[in-house]
mmCIF file as gemmi writes it, N, C-alpha and C atoms, coordinates in Angstrom:
data_model
loop_
_atom_site.group_PDB
_atom_site.id
_atom_site.type_symbol
_atom_site.label_atom_id
_atom_site.label_alt_id
_atom_site.label_comp_id
_atom_site.label_asym_id
_atom_site.label_entity_id
_atom_site.label_seq_id
_atom_site.pdbx_PDB_ins_code
_atom_site.Cartn_x
_atom_site.Cartn_y
_atom_site.Cartn_z
_atom_site.occupancy
_atom_site.B_iso_or_equiv
_atom_site.pdbx_formal_charge
_atom_site.auth_seq_id
_atom_site.auth_asym_id
_atom_site.pdbx_PDB_model_num
ATOM 1 N N . MET Axp A 1 ? 0.898 -1.123 0 1 0 ? 1 A 1
ATOM 2 C CA . MET Axp A 1 ? -0.067 0.038 0.029 1 0 ? 1 A 1
ATOM 3 C C . MET Axp A 1 ? 0.789 1.191 0.002 1 0 ? 1 A 1
ATOM 4 N N . THR Axp A 2 ? 0.567 2.034 -0.886 1 0 ? 2 A 1
ATOM 5 C CA . THR Axp A 2 ? 1.369 3.321 -0.993 1 0 ? 2 A 1
ATOM 6 C C . THR Axp A 2 ? 0.897 4.352 -0.021 1 0 ? 2 A 1
ATOM 7 N N . HIS Axp A 3 ? 1.697 5.46 0.174 1 0 ? 3 A 1
ATOM 8 C CA . HIS Axp A 3 ? 1.207 6.653 0.926 1 0 ? 3 A 1
ATOM 9 C C . HIS Axp A 3 ? -0.021 7.182 0.587 1 0 ? 3 A 1
ATOM 10 N N . ASP Axp A 4 ? -0.186 7.367 -0.838 1 0 ? 4 A 1
ATOM 11 C CA . ASP Axp A 4 ? -1.433 7.853 -1.533 1 0 ? 4 A 1
ATOM 12 C C . ASP Axp A 4 ? -2.526 6.932 -1.137 1 0 ? 4 A 1
ATOM 13 N N . ASP Axp A 5 ? -2.319 5.669 -1.208 1 0 ? 5 A 1
ATOM 14 C CA . ASP Axp A 5 ? -3.372 4.629 -0.863 1 0 ? 5 A 1
ATOM 15 C C . ASP Axp A 5 ? -3.966 4.823 0.559 1 0 ? 5 A 1
ATOM 16 N N . SER Axp A 6 ? -2.97 5.047 1.442 1 0 ? 6 A 1
ATOM 17 C CA . SER Axp A 6 ? -3.282 5.339 2.903 1 0 ? 6 A 1
ATOM 18 C C . SER Axp A 6 ? -4.069 6.61 3.114 1 0 ? 6 A 1
ATOM 19 N N . LEU Axp A 7 ? -3.745 7.643 2.383 1 0 ? 7 A 1
ATOM 20 C CA . LEU Axp A 7 ? -4.425 8.91 2.565 1 0 ? 7 A 1
ATOM 21 C C . LEU Axp A 7 ? -5.869 8.765 1.907 1 0 ? 7 A 1
ATOM 22 N N . VAL Axp A 8 ? -6.009 8.234 0.729 1 0 ? 8 A 1
ATOM 23 C CA . VAL Axp A 8 ? -7.315 8.028 0.12 1 0 ? 8 A 1
ATOM 24 C C . VAL Axp A 8 ? -8.147 7.113 1.164 1 0 ? 8 A 1
ATOM 25 N N . ARG Axp A 9 ? -7.653 6.064 1.698 1 0 ? 9 A 1
ATOM 26 C CA . ARG Axp A 9 ? -8.312 5.101 2.545 1 0 ? 9 A 1
ATOM 27 C C . ARG Axp A 9 ? -8.875 5.925 3.843 1 0 ? 9 A 1
ATOM 28 N N . MET Axp A 10 ? -7.916 6.717 4.472 1 0 ? 10 A 1
ATOM 29 C CA . MET Axp A 10 ? -8.318 7.592 5.488 1 0 ? 10 A 1
ATOM 30 C C . MET Axp A 10 ? -9.419 8.629 5.224 1 0 ? 10 A 1
ATOM 31 N N . ALA Axp A 11 ? -9.195 9.356 4.039 1 0 ? 11 A 1
ATOM 32 C CA . ALA Axp A 11 ? -10.257 10.362 3.667 1 0 ? 11 A 1
ATOM 33 C C . ALA Axp A 11 ? -11.583 9.642 3.358 1 0 ? 11 A 1
ATOM 34 N N . ASN Axp A 12 ? -11.512 8.376 2.665 1 0 ? 12 A 1
ATOM 35 C CA . ASN Axp A 12 ? -12.872 7.805 2.486 1 0 ? 12 A 1
ATOM 36 C C . ASN Axp A 12 ? -13.491 7.184 3.843 1 0 ? 12 A 1
ATOM 37 N N . GLN Axp A 13 ? -12.771 7.065 4.853 1 0 ? 13 A 1
ATOM 38 C CA . GLN Axp A 13 ? -13.236 6.673 6.175 1 0 ? 13 A 1
ATOM 39 C C . GLN Axp A 13 ? -13.901 7.907 6.744 1 0 ? 13 A 1
ATOM 40 N N . ILE Axp A 14 ? -13.286 8.984 6.704 1 0 ? 14 A 1
ATOM 41 C CA . ILE Axp A 14 ? -13.824 10.155 7.057 1 0 ? 14 A 1
ATOM 42 C C . ILE Axp A 14 ? -15.032 10.504 6.45 1 0 ? 14 A 1
ATOM 43 N N . GLY Axp A 15 ? -15.075 10.425 5.2 1 0 ? 15 A 1
ATOM 44 C CA . GLY Axp A 15 ? -16.175 10.67 4.222 1 0 ? 15 A 1
ATOM 45 C C . GLY Axp A 15 ? -17.398 9.695 4.685 1 0 ? 15 A 1
ATOM 46 N N . ALA Axp A 16 ? -17.113 8.411 4.952 1 0 ? 16 A 1
ATOM 47 C CA . ALA Axp A 16 ? -18.091 7.402 5.246 1 0 ? 16 A 1
ATOM 48 C C . ALA Axp A 16 ? -18.83 7.86 6.578 1 0 ? 16 A 1
ATOM 49 N N . PHE Axp A 17 ? -18.139 8.415 7.46 1 0 ? 17 A 1
ATOM 50 C CA . PHE Axp A 17 ? -18.617 8.848 8.879 1 0 ? 17 A 1
ATOM 51 C C . PHE Axp A 17 ? -19.766 10.066 8.444 1 0 ? 17 A 1
ATOM 52 N N . PHE Axp A 18 ? -19.166 11.016 7.759 1 0 ? 18 A 1
ATOM 53 C CA . PHE Axp A 18 ? -19.913 12.217 7.493 1 0 ? 18 A 1
ATOM 54 C C . PHE Axp A 18 ? -21.058 12.07 6.454 1 0 ? 18 A 1
ATOM 55 N N . GLU Axp A 19 ? -20.963 11.026 5.662 1 0 ? 19 A 1
ATOM 56 C CA . GLU Axp A 19 ? -22.03 10.731 4.611 1 0 ? 19 A 1
ATOM 57 C C . GLU Axp A 19 ? -23.402 10.547 5.269 1 0 ? 19 A 1
ATOM 58 N N . SER Axp A 20 ? -23.429 10.094 6.487 1 0 ? 20 A 1
ATOM 59 C CA . SER Axp A 20 ? -24.812 9.859 7.003 1 0 ? 20 A 1
ATOM 60 C C . SER Axp A 20 ? -25.531 11.066 7.534 1 0 ? 20 A 1
ATOM 61 N N . MET Axp A 21 ? -24.656 12.255 7.582 1 0 ? 21 A 1
ATOM 62 C CA . MET Axp A 21 ? -25.541 13.32 7.993 1 0 ? 21 A 1
ATOM 63 C C . MET Axp A 21 ? -26.543 13.899 7.03 1 0 ? 21 A 1
ATOM 64 N N . PRO Axp A 22 ? -27.635 14.287 7.532 1 0 ? 22 A 1
ATOM 65 C CA . PRO Axp A 22 ? -28.713 14.678 6.667 1 0 ? 22 A 1
ATOM 66 C C . PRO Axp A 22 ? -28.478 16.027 5.917 1 0 ? 22 A 1
ATOM 67 N N . ASP Axp A 23 ? -27.632 16.951 6.424 1 0 ? 23 A 1
ATOM 68 C CA . ASP Axp A 23 ? -27.224 18.218 5.884 1 0 ? 23 A 1
ATOM 69 C C . ASP Axp A 23 ? -25.881 17.994 5.045 1 0 ? 23 A 1
ATOM 70 N N . ARG Axp A 24 ? -25.997 17.888 3.842 1 0 ? 24 A 1
ATOM 71 C CA . ARG Axp A 24 ? -24.84 17.761 2.979 1 0 ? 24 A 1
ATOM 72 C C . ARG Axp A 24 ? -23.834 18.968 3.032 1 0 ? 24 A 1
ATOM 73 N N . ALA Axp A 25 ? -24.348 20.045 3.114 1 0 ? 25 A 1
ATOM 74 C CA . ALA Axp A 25 ? -23.332 21.183 3.353 1 0 ? 25 A 1
ATOM 75 C C . ALA Axp A 25 ? -22.585 21.008 4.606 1 0 ? 25 A 1
ATOM 76 N N . GLU Axp A 26 ? -23.175 20.607 5.536 1 0 ? 26 A 1
ATOM 77 C CA . GLU Axp A 26 ? -22.563 20.514 6.886 1 0 ? 26 A 1
ATOM 78 C C . GLU Axp A 26 ? -21.673 19.33 6.998 1 0 ? 26 A 1
ATOM 79 N N . ALA Axp A 27 ? -22.048 18.296 6.192 1 0 ? 27 A 1
ATOM 80 C CA . ALA Axp A 27 ? -21.094 17.091 5.886 1 0 ? 27 A 1
ATOM 81 C C . ALA Axp A 27 ? -19.864 17.34 5.129 1 0 ? 27 A 1
ATOM 82 N N . LEU Axp A 28 ? -19.989 18.223 4.273 1 0 ? 28 A 1
ATOM 83 C CA . LEU Axp A 28 ? -18.874 18.495 3.324 1 0 ? 28 A 1
ATOM 84 C C . LEU Axp A 28 ? -17.863 19.358 4.152 1 0 ? 28 A 1
ATOM 85 N N . ALA Axp A 29 ? -18.405 20.322 5.009 1 0 ? 29 A 1
ATOM 86 C CA . ALA Axp A 29 ? -17.602 21.232 5.829 1 0 ? 29 A 1
ATOM 87 C C . ALA Axp A 29 ? -16.933 20.385 6.908 1 0 ? 29 A 1
ATOM 88 N N . GLY Axp A 30 ? -17.705 19.44 7.451 1 0 ? 30 A 1
ATOM 89 C CA . GLY Axp A 30 ? -17.18 18.555 8.365 1 0 ? 30 A 1
ATOM 90 C C . GLY Axp A 30 ? -16.051 17.646 7.961 1 0 ? 30 A 1
ATOM 91 N N . ILE Axp A 31 ? -16.088 17.275 6.751 1 0 ? 31 A 1
ATOM 92 C CA . ILE Axp A 31 ? -14.857 16.437 6.088 1 0 ? 31 A 1
ATOM 93 C C . ILE Axp A 31 ? -13.642 17.272 6.065 1 0 ? 31 A 1
ATOM 94 N N . ALA Axp A 32 ? -13.927 18.498 5.483 1 0 ? 32 A 1
ATOM 95 C CA . ALA Axp A 32 ? -12.723 19.396 5.303 1 0 ? 32 A 1
ATOM 96 C C . ALA Axp A 32 ? -12.177 19.819 6.627 1 0 ? 32 A 1
ATOM 97 N N . LYS Axp A 33 ? -12.95 20.2 7.724 1 0 ? 33 A 1
ATOM 98 C CA . LYS Axp A 33 ? -12.428 20.599 8.96 1 0 ? 33 A 1
ATOM 99 C C . LYS Axp A 33 ? -11.764 19.486 9.601 1 0 ? 33 A 1
ATOM 100 N N . HIS Axp A 34 ? -12.197 18.132 9.449 1 0 ? 34 A 1
ATOM 101 C CA . HIS Axp A 34 ? -11.592 17.05 10.013 1 0 ? 34 A 1
ATOM 102 C C . HIS Axp A 34 ? -10.082 16.928 9.522 1 0 ? 34 A 1
ATOM 103 N N . ILE Axp A 35 ? -10.138 16.938 8.058 1 0 ? 35 A 1
ATOM 104 C CA . ILE Axp A 35 ? -8.728 16.902 7.518 1 0 ? 35 A 1
ATOM 105 C C . ILE Axp A 35 ? -7.911 17.993 7.972 1 0 ? 35 A 1
ATOM 106 N N . LYS Axp A 36 ? -8.439 19.136 7.872 1 0 ? 36 A 1
ATOM 107 C CA . LYS Axp A 36 ? -7.597 20.302 8.406 1 0 ? 36 A 1
ATOM 108 C C . LYS Axp A 36 ? -7.021 20.175 9.851 1 0 ? 36 A 1
ATOM 109 N N . LYS Axp A 37 ? -8 19.683 10.764 1 0 ? 37 A 1
ATOM 110 C CA . LYS Axp A 37 ? -7.642 19.592 12.137 1 0 ? 37 A 1
ATOM 111 C C . LYS Axp A 37 ? -6.602 18.423 12.48 1 0 ? 37 A 1
ATOM 112 N N . PHE Axp A 38 ? -6.795 17.26 11.805 1 0 ? 38 A 1
ATOM 113 C CA . PHE Axp A 38 ? -6.126 16.063 12.247 1 0 ? 38 A 1
ATOM 114 C C . PHE Axp A 38 ? -5.002 15.707 11.212 1 0 ? 38 A 1
ATOM 115 N N . TRP Axp A 39 ? -4.83 16.124 10.136 1 0 ? 39 A 1
ATOM 116 C CA . TRP Axp A 39 ? -3.832 15.789 9.184 1 0 ? 39 A 1
ATOM 117 C C . TRP Axp A 39 ? -2.802 16.927 9.286 1 0 ? 39 A 1
ATOM 118 N N . ASP Axp A 40 ? -1.529 16.551 9.345 1 0 ? 40 A 1
ATOM 119 C CA . ASP Axp A 40 ? -0.581 17.477 9.256 1 0 ? 40 A 1
ATOM 120 C C . ASP Axp A 40 ? -0.41 18.024 7.802 1 0 ? 40 A 1
ATOM 121 N N . PRO Axp A 41 ? 0.318 19.115 7.724 1 0 ? 41 A 1
ATOM 122 C CA . PRO Axp A 41 ? 0.262 19.926 6.353 1 0 ? 41 A 1
ATOM 123 C C . PRO Axp A 41 ? 0.832 18.962 5.146 1 0 ? 41 A 1
ATOM 124 N N . ARG Axp A 42 ? 1.898 18.148 5.6 1 0 ? 42 A 1
ATOM 125 C CA . ARG Axp A 42 ? 2.389 17.288 4.515 1 0 ? 42 A 1
ATOM 126 C C . ARG Axp A 42 ? 1.386 16.27 3.982 1 0 ? 42 A 1
ATOM 127 N N . MET Axp A 43 ? 0.591 15.73 4.76 1 0 ? 43 A 1
ATOM 128 C CA . MET Axp A 43 ? -0.458 14.852 4.56 1 0 ? 43 A 1
ATOM 129 C C . MET Axp A 43 ? -1.493 15.537 3.531 1 0 ? 43 A 1
ATOM 130 N N . ARG Axp A 44 ? -1.95 16.751 4.015 1 0 ? 44 A 1
ATOM 131 C CA . ARG Axp A 44 ? -2.864 17.45 3.221 1 0 ? 44 A 1
ATOM 132 C C . ARG Axp A 44 ? -2.402 17.785 1.891 1 0 ? 44 A 1
ATOM 133 N N . LYS Axp A 45 ? -1.125 18.317 1.822 1 0 ? 45 A 1
ATOM 134 C CA . LYS Axp A 45 ? -0.529 18.74 0.495 1 0 ? 45 A 1
ATOM 135 C C . LYS Axp A 45 ? -0.599 17.388 -0.265 1 0 ? 45 A 1
ATOM 136 N N . ALA Axp A 46 ? 0.012 16.204 0.168 1 0 ? 46 A 1
ATOM 137 C CA . ALA Axp A 46 ? 0.049 15.039 -0.597 1 0 ? 46 A 1
ATOM 138 C C . ALA Axp A 46 ? -1.268 14.607 -1.167 1 0 ? 46 A 1
ATOM 139 N N . PHE Axp A 47 ? -2.298 14.697 -0.337 1 0 ? 47 A 1
ATOM 140 C CA . PHE Axp A 47 ? -3.556 14.261 -0.716 1 0 ? 47 A 1
ATOM 141 C C . PHE Axp A 47 ? -4.193 15.197 -1.772 1 0 ? 47 A 1
ATOM 142 N N . LEU Axp A 48 ? -3.989 16.476 -1.655 1 0 ? 48 A 1
ATOM 143 C CA . LEU Axp A 48 ? -4.46 17.452 -2.627 1 0 ? 48 A 1
ATOM 144 C C . LEU Axp A 48 ? -3.675 17.126 -3.832 1 0 ? 48 A 1
ATOM 145 N N . ALA Axp A 49 ? -2.409 16.86 -3.904 1 0 ? 49 A 1
ATOM 146 C CA . ALA Axp A 49 ? -1.636 16.643 -5.143 1 0 ? 49 A 1
ATOM 147 C C . ALA Axp A 49 ? -2.246 15.362 -5.881 1 0 ? 49 A 1
ATOM 148 N N . TYR Axp A 50 ? -2.555 14.409 -4.998 1 0 ? 50 A 1
ATOM 149 C CA . TYR Axp A 50 ? -3.253 13.232 -5.665 1 0 ? 50 A 1
ATOM 150 C C . TYR Axp A 50 ? -4.437 13.551 -6.179 1 0 ? 50 A 1
ATOM 151 N N . VAL Axp A 51 ? -5.321 14.29 -5.609 1 0 ? 51 A 1
ATOM 152 C CA . VAL Axp A 51 ? -6.635 14.64 -6.206 1 0 ? 51 A 1
ATOM 153 C C . VAL Axp A 51 ? -6.42 15.331 -7.539 1 0 ? 51 A 1
ATOM 154 N N . ASP Axp A 52 ? -5.481 16.174 -7.549 1 0 ? 52 A 1
ATOM 155 C CA . ASP Axp A 52 ? -5.177 16.905 -8.715 1 0 ? 52 A 1
ATOM 156 C C . ASP Axp A 52 ? -4.596 16.029 -9.895 1 0 ? 52 A 1
ATOM 157 N N . GLY Axp A 53 ? -3.876 15.053 -9.562 1 0 ? 53 A 1
ATOM 158 C CA . GLY Axp A 53 ? -3.18 14.441 -10.535 1 0 ? 53 A 1
ATOM 159 C C . GLY Axp A 53 ? -3.732 13.125 -11.132 1 0 ? 53 A 1
ATOM 160 N N . THR Axp A 54 ? -4.814 12.626 -10.642 1 0 ? 54 A 1
ATOM 161 C CA . THR Axp A 54 ? -5.348 11.295 -10.86 1 0 ? 54 A 1
ATOM 162 C C . THR Axp A 54 ? -6.787 11.347 -11.3 1 0 ? 54 A 1
ATOM 163 N N . PRO Axp A 55 ? -7.244 10.356 -11.841 1 0 ? 55 A 1
ATOM 164 C CA . PRO Axp A 55 ? -8.66 10.075 -11.937 1 0 ? 55 A 1
ATOM 165 C C . PRO Axp A 55 ? -9.242 9.856 -10.5 1 0 ? 55 A 1
ATOM 166 N N . HIS Axp A 56 ? -10.378 10.071 -10.298 1 0 ? 56 A 1
ATOM 167 C CA . HIS Axp A 56 ? -10.819 10.039 -8.874 1 0 ? 56 A 1
ATOM 168 C C . HIS Axp A 56 ? -11.843 8.738 -8.484 1 0 ? 56 A 1
ATOM 169 N N . GLU Axp A 57 ? -11.689 7.631 -9.197 1 0 ? 57 A 1
ATOM 170 C CA . GLU Axp A 57 ? -12.51 6.575 -9.061 1 0 ? 57 A 1
ATOM 171 C C . GLU Axp A 57 ? -12.415 6.075 -7.646 1 0 ? 57 A 1
ATOM 172 N N . ASP Axp A 58 ? -11.265 6.183 -7.013 1 0 ? 58 A 1
ATOM 173 C CA . ASP Axp A 58 ? -11.049 5.492 -5.71 1 0 ? 58 A 1
ATOM 174 C C . ASP Axp A 58 ? -11.37 6.531 -4.544 1 0 ? 58 A 1
ATOM 175 N N . ILE Axp A 59 ? -11.772 7.772 -4.82 1 0 ? 59 A 1
ATOM 176 C CA . ILE Axp A 59 ? -12.185 8.681 -3.76 1 0 ? 59 A 1
ATOM 177 C C . ILE Axp A 59 ? -13.666 8.746 -3.72 1 0 ? 59 A 1
ATOM 178 N N . LYS Axp A 60 ? -14.221 8.671 -2.587 1 0 ? 60 A 1
ATOM 179 C CA . LYS Axp A 60 ? -15.677 8.704 -2.313 1 0 ? 60 A 1
ATOM 180 C C . LYS Axp A 60 ? -16.068 10.076 -3.074 1 0 ? 60 A 1
ATOM 181 N N . PRO Axp A 61 ? -17.31 10.182 -3.764 1 0 ? 61 A 1
ATOM 182 C CA . PRO Axp A 61 ? -17.701 11.369 -4.126 1 0 ? 61 A 1
ATOM 183 C C . PRO Axp A 61 ? -17.904 12.431 -3.094 1 0 ? 61 A 1
ATOM 184 N N . ILE Axp A 62 ? -18.355 12.16 -1.964 1 0 ? 62 A 1
ATOM 185 C CA . ILE Axp A 62 ? -18.591 13.145 -0.926 1 0 ? 62 A 1
ATOM 186 C C . ILE Axp A 62 ? -17.25 13.738 -0.453 1 0 ? 62 A 1
ATOM 187 N N . VAL Axp A 63 ? -16.128 12.941 -0.579 1 0 ? 63 A 1
ATOM 188 C CA . VAL Axp A 63 ? -14.869 13.357 -0.11 1 0 ? 63 A 1
ATOM 189 C C . VAL Axp A 63 ? -14.382 14.419 -1.286 1 0 ? 63 A 1
ATOM 190 N N . LEU Axp A 64 ? -14.477 14.078 -2.548 1 0 ? 64 A 1
ATOM 191 C CA . LEU Axp A 64 ? -14.167 14.864 -3.526 1 0 ? 64 A 1
ATOM 192 C C . LEU Axp A 64 ? -14.851 16.09 -3.587 1 0 ? 64 A 1
ATOM 193 N N . ALA Axp A 65 ? -16.079 16.027 -3.306 1 0 ? 65 A 1
ATOM 194 C CA . ALA Axp A 65 ? -16.996 17.302 -3.307 1 0 ? 65 A 1
ATOM 195 C C . ALA Axp A 65 ? -16.346 18.138 -1.993 1 0 ? 65 A 1
ATOM 196 N N . ALA Axp A 66 ? -16.148 17.599 -1.037 1 0 ? 66 A 1
ATOM 197 C CA . ALA Axp A 66 ? -15.631 18.436 0.182 1 0 ? 66 A 1
ATOM 198 C C . ALA Axp A 66 ? -14.293 19.079 -0.173 1 0 ? 66 A 1
ATOM 199 N N . VAL Axp A 67 ? -13.343 18.336 -0.722 1 0 ? 67 A 1
ATOM 200 C CA . VAL Axp A 67 ? -12.209 18.922 -1.118 1 0 ? 67 A 1
ATOM 201 C C . VAL Axp A 67 ? -12.284 20.132 -2.205 1 0 ? 67 A 1
ATOM 202 N N . LEU Axp A 68 ? -13.106 19.847 -3.149 1 0 ? 68 A 1
ATOM 203 C CA . LEU Axp A 68 ? -13.346 20.862 -4.186 1 0 ? 68 A 1
ATOM 204 C C . LEU Axp A 68 ? -14.114 22.055 -3.598 1 0 ? 68 A 1
ATOM 205 N N . GLU Axp A 69 ? -14.966 21.904 -2.675 1 0 ? 69 A 1
ATOM 206 C CA . GLU Axp A 69 ? -15.699 23.063 -2.212 1 0 ? 69 A 1
ATOM 207 C C . GLU Axp A 69 ? -14.847 23.814 -1.096 1 0 ? 69 A 1
ATOM 208 N N . HIS Axp A 70 ? -14.085 23.074 -0.327 1 0 ? 70 A 1
ATOM 209 C CA . HIS Axp A 70 ? -13.437 23.666 0.855 1 0 ? 70 A 1
ATOM 210 C C . HIS Axp A 70 ? -11.981 23.582 0.826 1 0 ? 70 A 1
ATOM 211 N N . ARG Axp A 71 ? -11.384 23.68 -0.464 1 0 ? 71 A 1
ATOM 212 C CA . ARG Axp A 71 ? -9.941 23.414 -0.589 1 0 ? 71 A 1
ATOM 213 C C . ARG Axp A 71 ? -9.202 24.527 0.066 1 0 ? 71 A 1
ATOM 214 N N . ALA Axp A 72 ? -9.599 25.697 -0.013 1 0 ? 72 A 1
ATOM 215 C CA . ALA Axp A 72 ? -8.917 26.761 0.633 1 0 ? 72 A 1
ATOM 216 C C . ALA Axp A 72 ? -8.672 26.521 2.073 1 0 ? 72 A 1
ATOM 217 N N . LEU Axp A 73 ? -9.618 25.999 2.792 1 0 ? 73 A 1
ATOM 218 C CA . LEU Axp A 73 ? -9.561 25.657 4.163 1 0 ? 73 A 1
ATOM 219 C C . LEU Axp A 73 ? -8.552 24.588 4.466 1 0 ? 73 A 1
ATOM 220 N N . ILE Axp A 74 ? -8.512 23.552 3.499 1 0 ? 74 A 1
ATOM 221 C CA . ILE Axp A 74 ? -7.586 22.371 3.745 1 0 ? 74 A 1
ATOM 222 C C . ILE Axp A 74 ? -6.107 22.854 3.369 1 0 ? 74 A 1
ATOM 223 N N . GLU Axp A 75 ? -5.983 23.801 2.445 1 0 ? 75 A 1
ATOM 224 C CA . GLU Axp A 75 ? -4.727 24.181 2.001 1 0 ? 75 A 1
ATOM 225 C C . GLU Axp A 75 ? -3.985 25.025 3.088 1 0 ? 75 A 1
ATOM 226 N N . THR Axp A 76 ? -4.672 25.854 3.799 1 0 ? 76 A 1
ATOM 227 C CA . THR Axp A 76 ? -4.152 26.818 4.796 1 0 ? 76 A 1
ATOM 228 C C . THR Axp A 76 ? -3.26 26.03 5.851 1 0 ? 76 A 1
ATOM 229 N N . VAL Axp A 77 ? -2.126 26.747 6.093 1 0 ? 77 A 1
ATOM 230 C CA . VAL Axp A 77 ? -1.16 26.183 7.041 1 0 ? 77 A 1
ATOM 231 C C . VAL Axp A 77 ? -1.332 27.086 8.378 1 0 ? 77 A 1
ATOM 232 N N . THR Axp A 78 ? -1.672 26.429 9.464 1 0 ? 78 A 1
ATOM 233 C CA . THR Axp A 78 ? -1.836 27.109 10.797 1 0 ? 78 A 1
ATOM 234 C C . THR Axp A 78 ? -0.375 27.142 11.462 1 0 ? 78 A 1
ATOM 235 N N . ARG Axp A 79 ? -0.069 28.25 11.981 1 0 ? 79 A 1
ATOM 236 C CA . ARG Axp A 79 ? 1.162 28.459 12.586 1 0 ? 79 A 1
ATOM 237 C C . ARG Axp A 79 ? 0.989 28.503 14.071 1 0 ? 79 A 1
């Protein structure tokens, strides 16, 4: 399993948790906030590069939507 595979697996697990929320906008924001809060900047950067560089068949649609809608939040580096 590659590093990218691990990031996709973790992102999809986060997506599976938030997928059950009735409010889709809240779910998308929740996914992005979770990635921002619990992934270090290198993980976020690698995942965004993976999203940018590959077909997205292995990424849950809700995760991809969260990344596309809340990319600025995920990209920001907290000091």
